[in-house]
MARTIVO-520266 format. One record per residue (C-alpha): residue in three letters; x, y, z. Coordinates in steps of 0.05 Angstrom, whole numbers, plus 5000, padded with zeros to 4 digits. Layout:
<sites>
AlaXYZ
...
</sites>
This chain:
<sites>
Unk155437557663
Unk156038267639
Unk158038577705
Unk165038877719
Unk168439207777
Unk174539567757
Unk181539507795
Unk182640037847
Unk190340037859
Unk190540777842
Unk188141127904
Unk183041677904
Unk184742367931
Unk181142667990
Unk182943437975
Unk179244067957
Unk180844437895
Unk182945037934
Unk187944567971
Unk190544277907
Unk191444997878
Unk195345227938
Unk199644597940
Unk201344637864
Unk202645397867
Unk207745267924
Unk211044687886
Unk211144967813
Unk210045717821
Unk213245917751
Unk209445337715
Unk205845677655
Unk198845367665
Unk194345767618
Unk195346107551
Unk190346587520
Unk193146647454
Unk187447147428
Unk189047617488
Unk196647527489
Unk195847287562
Unk200046747595
Unk198746577674
Unk203346217719
Unk200845777774
Unk203146287827
Unk198846817790
Unk192546417790
Unk193146307861
Unk194346997880
Unk188547257837
Unk183846687860
Unk185146887933
Unk183547637919
Unk176947467880
Unk175246977935
Unk175447487984
Unk171147947941
Unk166147407933
Unk165747308008
Unk165148078018
Unk158748107971
Unk155447518007
Unk157546867973
Unk158146288023
Unk159345548022
Unk154145207978
Unk151845857941
Unk152045807864
Unk156346247823
Unk154646307750
Unk159846487702
Unk157546747631
Unk163946957597
Unk168646717543
Unk175546397551
Unk179246947586
Unk183546977651
Unk177547177696
Unk173946547682
Unk179946137705
Unk180646567767
Unk173146557783
Unk172945817777
Unk178445727829
Unk175846307873
Unk169245997882
Unk172945307897
Unk176845637955
Unk170545837994
Unk166145247977
Unk161745587927
Unk158445217868
Unk160545417797
Unk156245387735
Unk161645507687
Unk161345827619
Unk154045927628
Unk151646227559
Unk147746907551
Unk149146927477
Unk142146657455
Unk139347327446
Unk132847597477
Unk128847057445
Unk131246577501
Unk131347077557
Unk125946657593
Unk130446047592
Unk136246447619
Unk132246697679
Unk128946017691
Unk135345627691
Unk138346117743
Unk132346017783
Unk132545277780
Unk139645207805
Unk139245817854
Unk144346257829
Unk147046767880
Unk151847157837
Unk152147237762
Unk159647417734
Unk158247647663
Unk162547897606
Unk160648597580
Unk159448437507
Unk157548907454
Unk151048887414
Unk150848407353
Unk145748197308
Unk142747667355
Unk144447957423
Unk142848697445
Unk149548767487
Unk150548527559
Unk147449117600
Unk141049197555
Unk140248417560
Unk140548407636
Unk135448977640
Unk130548637595
Unk131447957632
Unk131348277703
Unk127248937700
Unk128449107774
Unk135949247751
Unk133349917715
Unk131150237783
Unk136449937827
Unk140150437871
Unk144749897905
Unk148749347883
Unk145148867927
Unk139548647885
Unk132448387897
Unk130047987832
Unk123247717838
Unk124147187783
Unk130446937818
Unk129747017895
Unk136946727909
Unk139747247862
Unk143147817894
Unk149448067853
Unk152048197786
Unk159648267767
Unk161148567701
Unk167548297668
Unk171748687616
Unk169249407598
Unk167049777659
Unk160150017672
Unk158050597720
Unk151150317728
Unk149850287806
Unk146649607799
Unk153149227780
Unk159849077811
Unk166049147763
Unk171348617765
Unk176449127791
Unk172249287849
Unk171648537865
Unk179348467863
Unk180749087906
Unk176248837964
Unk181348227977
Unk188148557982
Unk189248638056
Unk190948098112
Unk183748108139
Unk180547918075
Unk186147398062
Unk184547098128
Unk177147038114
Unk178746638055
Unk183046178094
Unk177746088145
Unk172445908091
Unk177045438056
Unk178345048119
Unk170844948123
Unk170144638054
Unk169443908039
Unk171843527976
Unk164943147980
Unk161143847973
Unk157743967909
Unk162144397868
Unk160544387790
Unk154544467756
Unk154544257680
Unk148644357633
Unk146543787585
Unk145643927512
Unk138644207519
Unk136143797465
Unk129443757496
Unk128344477517
Unk131144697586
Unk137744407598
Unk138543907658
Unk143544177705
Unk148343617727
Unk151243687798
Unk158143407814
Unk162443387874
Unk169943667880
Unk171542927892
Unk168442667827
Unk171143217788
Unk178543227812
Unk179442457816
Unk176442327748
Unk181042797715
Unk186942537759
Unk185941827743
Unk185241987664
Unk191942347667
Unk195541787701
Unk192741227660
Unk193641577594
Unk200941737624
Unk200342457603
Unk206842847615
Unk209143557598
Unk204443707544
Unk200944307518
Unk193444207510
Unk190344687457
Unk183444437458
Unk179544327521
Unk172344437549
Unk170344787610
Unk170844237661
Unk177743987639
Unk181444637661
Unk184344367726
Unk189343907695
Unk195544407704
Unk193844457776
Unk193643697783
Unk200043577743
Unk204144157752
Unk206844067677
Unk201044087631
Unk199144757599
Unk192244897571
Unk191945377514
Unk185545757489
Unk185345987419
Unk179346467419
Unk174446797463
Unk168846317442
Unk168845697396
Unk175345677361
Unk175645567286
Unk179545007251
Unk184745517230
Unk185645797299
Unk186645087330
Unk191444857274
Unk195445517280
Unk196045437353
Unk197744727353
Unk203544907302
Unk206045547337
Unk205945277408
Unk208744597386
Unk203344267425
Unk204843547431
Unk197743357449
Unk190843607435
Unk186543237486
Unk179143197504
Unk176743437436
Unk170143297406
Unk168542787353
Unk166143387313
Unk172843787319
Unk176843197299
Unk172543047240
Unk172643717216
Unk180543787226
Unk182043167186
Unk177443327131
Unk180044087122
Unk184444187063
Unk188344737098
Unk189644307158
Unk191543727113
Unk197344117084
Unk200244237155
Unk205643807182
Unk202543527246
Unk207942977254
Unk209843257323
Unk202943107351
Unk203742517395
Unk196942457429
Unk189642587414
Unk184042427464
Unk177242437430
Unk170442327458
Unk163342587467
Unk160242167413
Unk161141537370
Unk168241507338
Unk167541077279
Unk173540677247
Unk173141117188
Unk174941767232
Unk180641367264
Unk183741207202
Unk183241957178
Unk186142157243
Unk192041697234
Unk193141967166
Unk192942687191
Unk197042597255
Unk201942007234
Unk205541997300
Unk199542077345
Unk196441587392
Unk188841727385
Unk185241527445
Unk177841387449
Unk174541647513
Unk167341437532
Unk163241787587
Unk157342207597
Unk155542907628
Unk152742527692
Unk158642047699
Unk164542447669
Unk170141977637
Unk168541227643
Unk172840847594
Unk179240917552
Unk182440557497
Unk189640417507
Unk195040277456
Unk199739717475
Unk194339377518
Unk188939297460
Unk189239077388
Unk187939527330
Unk181339137321
Unk179239257394
Unk181040007391
Unk176540117331
Unk170639637354
Unk170439867431
Unk170940487478
Unk175940107519
Unk176439897591
Unk173340157653
Unk176940677692
Unk178740477765
Unk174040507825
Unk167740427784
Unk162439847769
Unk159039727702
Unk153539237684
Unk149439107620
Unk142239007634
Unk135838797597
Unk129439187597
Unk127538887666
Unk134139127694
Unk137238447699
Unk144538297677
Unk145437997610
Unk150937497589
Unk157337727562
Unk157037897489
Unk149838077493
Unk146738777481
Unk143639177535
Unk143339827569
Unk149640057603
Unk149040197679
Unk154640467719
Unk156040617794
Unk161940927831
Unk164941597854
Unk164641957790
Unk156741887782
Unk153442577790
Unk149542727852
Unk143342927820
Unk140043357768
Unk139444037806
Unk132244247812
Unk129843627779
Unk128843077832
Unk124042707786
Unk128342657727
Unk133942457772
Unk129941907802
Unk128541667728
Unk136041557713
Unk139141397782
Unk137240827825
Unk136640837901
Unk143140427904
Unk146840907860
Unk146640587793
Unk146441097737
Unk142440857674
Unk146441137615
Unk141641047559
Unk146840757520
Unk146340067486
Unk152939657496
Unk156439027497
Unk161538767546
Unk166338267520
Unk170637717549
Unk176438147553
Unk172438677595
Unk172339177537
Unk165839627525
Unk163039727454
Unk157440237446
Unk152440017395
Unk147340567401
Unk142440947445
Unk135640747470
Unk132141357451
Unk135841337380
Unk132740687360
Unk128640707297
Unk123140207295
Unk121640037221
Unk116339507220
Unk118538957267
Unk125839157258
Unk130039557314
Unk134939987274
Unk140640357307
Unk142740987269
Unk149840947294
Unk150440307252
Unk148040617185
Unk152241237197
Unk158140817205
Unk156740507135
Unk155341157099
Unk161441527126
Unk165541017085
Unk162941327019
Unk168541796993
Unk163842346975
Unk160542407042
Unk163242887097
Unk158142797149
Unk151642397161
Unk146142357213
Unk140641847209
Unk133841997236
Unk126641677234
Unk121241957193
Unk114241747192
Unk111541247144
Unk104440967140
Unk106940277129
Unk112940177170
Unk110540717221
Unk118040977221
Unk122440997157
Unk129841107156
Unk132441787131
Unk139641927122
Unk141342647124
Unk147942787087
Unk153143307082
Unk157343217018
Unk164743417018
Unk166544066979
Unk165544046902
Unk162143346908
Unk155143186878
Unk151042536889
Unk144142306890
Unk139441856931
Unk139941286881
Unk147841316883
Unk148041276959
Unk142340726962
Unk146240276916
Unk152740376957
Unk148940237020
Unk146239606994
Unk153039356973
Unk156339517040
Unk153239137097
Unk146439427098
Unk140738917083
Unk134539187054
Unk131339297120
Unk136739757143
Unk137440157079
Unk134840847083
Unk128540977048
Unk130341717041
Unk136542127030
Unk136642867047
Unk142443307028
Unk143943887073
Unk149044457077
Unk150144397151
Unk146744097215
Unk143044467267
Unk145744487339
Unk142044457405
Unk140745117446
Unk147245067478
Unk151244977417
Unk154444357440
Unk151343797403
Unk147943617337
Unk140343707344
Unk137243087314
Unk130443367329
Unk131743977287
Unk135043517233
Unk128543067232
Unk123943707228
Unk128143947166
Unk127843297131
Unk120543197141
Unk119543927111
Unk123943737051
Unk120543087039
Unk113743377048
Unk111942877105
Unk107642947165
Unk106642617232
Unk102841967230
Unk096042017254
Unk094641677320
</sites>
């Protein structure tokens, strides 16, 4: 049957992140842990600890206590790293990289999310005005009007009762309502302040909630996933051990992977820009830093890298390891990656925001066919089962929904107990919503998502399968398959296509290719819509298929079926 409990010979660590930082800084004080290329700043582990202690004391002085939430709305800069570890030291909960760059149109979402997660302190970068953003101070004054009349830095905000303080990062402000970063640092320089941090750190527990991560926001207000330090530290640590990561520079990494230098004392994480790096910035950083590994990158970044003519001209033969995840990794992309990075071991990593990393592919243990077909083997200390609609385990090699249980499963959706109950059973199983197959070798293949199914007549069609076929066409750069209304089938298949630069095509050409390459008539798209780019969700982290569908319907002149 499709049930698996993974091996557990690698021990789980019972330690807080504050403890780990102190230990690593003592062992490897001069290790270069973080590189901010866009700022010309390089930080050693000893420097991270020293600054984190000072800011932790500052946070205590403005009222932050164990279990309070600190939201960090800033780019990739040293203050972000320091804030992250400072909060960990005193048992606070971090909402990292919380975006404020949506502009005033989404100001209500900004405040509502802060209310949902009960933010205590907001640490926000002082950004200038732009076309879509009025500037940090004006933005805050509109979202929280009470700031305009504040005469003290201890705020009372009606919309967010838990919210008491704002710390401005970067350019200083003389406004009475805000703390400046320098003020926060200056509070924590004496022995008394350091003693308070040590006392607070002794009271922390690795099973406490520590990290809040927002989901993609494809259905409106993002869900906020709550993880413990135990989940966060051990998942990162086990992935490092299994992937046998050594002394590597990591030039691309999302917000929740920044602890690897502290865990290993050998890795360096490099950031190439304040926000989302360009392909040129990534490639330049990898080349100039001679980074041997670019790990934890998204499918989209890998896709864009291997298809960019400028990158293709670069010699990337020194790159030895690339770990990619976050979405379906098709064999076509793996082949393109192998050509672009001829010496690199490309590892596929599968997981969700709610579970963190779940599986890895492993060269040496798996054949080429298994690496292309599956997402690998379950990580230690986890359980997995494939179930039918009734929640019953299905036989091996049969499709069903992937359920997982173990230390890395999230605690809850913060502020959404009803949504938590929808996806997490009382005995701890998380329903991923992914359709998968567990084979005889214990390898998992992801074939689609429950919500992504297109029901065309009596046929259940998985968009990922059609996307896989169309991506093999030489003229196609990217493709997303969505459903559109059809009076006969109820739902018809629509392939939204981005062509490679300089290429032209039409629906008839692509339909002919589809029919000659594995797609039977029932799975061949009825529509092909050509686009310049794909819209993203409100957080900017994922392609928004709902918006793609709306654009496709508009182009095709279609309306929703009458009920």
